Steps between C-alpha positions, in 0.01 A plus 500: 500500500622839429563735781482857393322708740416585849154465644421867525374695201623845402386786721486829310474847641189627670415694189123489459381437145183705464173331435461670165823353373412153626153506349633631170755220482239247610289591200797452271537144631136415419371285772660622818174477687505425874273215594363396833706223669398167355593137531641373176494138412450242223200690352723800432742279315219359283361848432839630386540201267160576345597865449788378281733781601845393381686678776279361772512146356881530481516592869258220592730256318816627663342482845384141447131588522389332179408129545518224246125506445515872419759466226459140386876477520747330729573667831798725447846363596622576846160488672470126550596361842866411538640238729458627854564179686764509770835370399617443859547150640376532857705193600815687402393831639477373859878502497493880467469744789162660545633838393659357181189296424276804547714699259496227239125456523446877492720547194332214317154635584589847388635378166176311443300816578709703260442246226133598482447750219356837596206439272380220724461734793313746278262221401433430869436868558241497217330194651626262233650158563873436501623145466845614574414652839268215592786254427737713702278503808416129473866403525529677835219281632683197364824616663327548834368146486848359416650702781239364749566142382876548555447640851273210599781252417769686688387666824839662561515641151678841468217598265306583808716809546464625146196712583697718743784532248253602232367782720853615569575556130151640419435240227211536264155429643435204270786281625444620854137386490596159354775439759276610792213285371729190473619553861155596628348170402708330764380725782224368725222745604652521849844587364366763262505810719451736208154369417381339179663616175315567174516228242814507283309573182336802663836627620654459154212690340542771762869529407407516132259782575791707632652481149179539298316764703711790383413407142130475595530850644613626161198336338266701723653837412268753328661482161400361167564131465757561228694738733489235769647244260781745410578553867507124563748459217731770647461332840648185358845643548424637846375157596817326385716761679305461827527123499849477354723501807514201736443737791145595400300678768198267500323717755485791253275523194607588147475879448273539196511878494657638183493875513728548203281278274196710582699820438647398168162370387278798592698811584611774269858403421645846524337550842625162613856586397481826690370325812782242480759775450378709794543197726842433351605858561389485861704185563806638329483820705516290814725208409729575210776678699528237777489231235845605386663424834645178631224485763231567240381146436152564647457804275623309196263212586198736512581658165583169340192323635267759346682465169473121516127502581426709190723280280322187630157650454573585139646152430192327637267708281714434194519126564128476557435622142179687589530776236667771711841510335420820310412673827828387651675659199300819561605502867868468399462794263332711767775423755756593236333833441514561875870407495433243775768247403446315830153364422561504126776245536282293730230486234751420225657222709156355569443478126853368446447223758177387332476287193398796282678786336312825465553854377618607846780238500607594152525870582631493855661155530850635525414664830486156667768330299769743380801317348343165596608550862164431658549128560831570674322770698236257620759249600686764702178594677424139578839457656451809711185346648312831490276431203302222342298409196537737208599791719731759348662675796556829330737627769729202486771634265545813711506294814776278353702812424443622858609175661810495282612825667433716197401775736521781247215373293297385801530838671396687182189277462397535867559878510313574182214259559345735756538796265342317213205378707422859597511602137271207410247614757495845348420348155225272625220723380595407145589146606832541320733339745745214491593391853749252363684753286778566752754504219333802354499659843873452522542666165288799606699551820856427383496573127628147445354246268369165611725327255802622698414249768515190279856453617348411837334198341163672506399507131199292588410738778521798260284324240235410752480830688526729196165621369405305189524712190355402163 
């Protein structure tokens, strides 16, 4: 599974888009009509098939919502149940310590969970059947029975202690329920101080609900059904990100909010770019100077995290193929007109990381990959341990120079950053600012050219920070 993004969507500035602008843009999109919350299910799928809308049918197909009887064709590949039986030999496993056994069972269970396609959970949310999920749950019941049979034969079996070890590592609720059920069957009513437990099948379904309920929540949102399908397709990547690491927080629910998707879909693009840029400017005014110090990792992390969230949000929308690529291009153009290279490069990198190449990447691609140095740049950031995913830590080249005792350049950057931010604030009424253009600030203050600093190994820095000129 790919891992591209964090769980939080982009938060733009508290710039209010007036109702007139929103309504005007809503009319342009033909169909942006708010509905009362509804419960969507199989009937909605059948209705959309009857409407014969190609885009809707395409989304239904991608989300696995079209059954064999609807299309008179074989079920699409990847949606049939895979082998979810347990590979472990319980006779061999008794030789392991409870902690080791718990970890092995937990890892195996999690891999089985991750093998279930996202579409199968969407089907459950829609109230449709899923052979894959039914097969997945049934094998936990089979495993619980085998565990019970093993414990009956060997009263001193170390498997008795697996339950406590499972709780210690916060294993997934499916394997925890199966292990507890297998052990619970041996308890007599007098020994069971916790009271009767629900049946295993009920507990497994309850655990499944934790996964499916966030998707059901999306289905009840007051949007057109086609908009809901688009959101579900974008959520595919959020879902995989959320359940990608072994250390999943099973007590938390998948965050289905996607503010950026709603903004790019409905807002006036120029107004959206201005809102993003105002927020960027506020962050730079507070964090850009401390970010250039050796102790500035928290500031760098804040600036880099915002950049990465926007890049990830763009990538998800591009990969979902829901017809918004032209609006992503428009956003890049608007950010370019505002000279906001910070968010512009985030948008371009989001496109670059997707499977698609658009006008924005063609025009501005060199900003995220000058001289083919970007892959090296990502490797350096990964080694530093202060970034992840597709993140382009825009301050990294200057920081490298600073840590290599090139104090002349570092001092110039830090001294002139404050000056330039003040100047940017003064220009904010026309929204013509470039918080990243510290090289230009140095030129204004010293009469030097940014190219003079390439001897410091900062040609990449100059290319990135300099305002893009056609």
